[in-house]
N, C-alpha and C positions, 0 to 999 in steps of 0.2 A: 586577456582572453577576448576572443571575438564574440559577437552577439550570438552566433550559432552555437558556440561552446556554452554560453550562458543559458541558452534555450534548452540544450540537451541536458545540462545539469539540473535545470528546473523541472524538466520532464522526468528525469530519473528520481528526483526527490519526491515528486507527486506519486509515482509508482511505488516507491519504497515506503512512504508514509501511508499510502492507501492500503497496502497489505496489512499493516498493523491495525489500521482502523477497521477493516473488514474482518480480521481475526477477532477483534474485540466484539463486534456485532454478532459474529457466528457463535462465540462462546456463550453470550448471553441468551441467544434465541434458539439454539439447537442443542439437543442432547449430545453428550460426548461421543457416543459410538457413531452418530451420524457424521460428525466432522472427520473422524478417523477413516 
């Protein structure tokens, strides 16, 4: 793999993991009907 492919893979993993992180923050801090 080239360095560009590694960079894109790293960027995708940050976006993918960030969505789970922010979902966890939203569940703890906001009421359920606000999230939906």
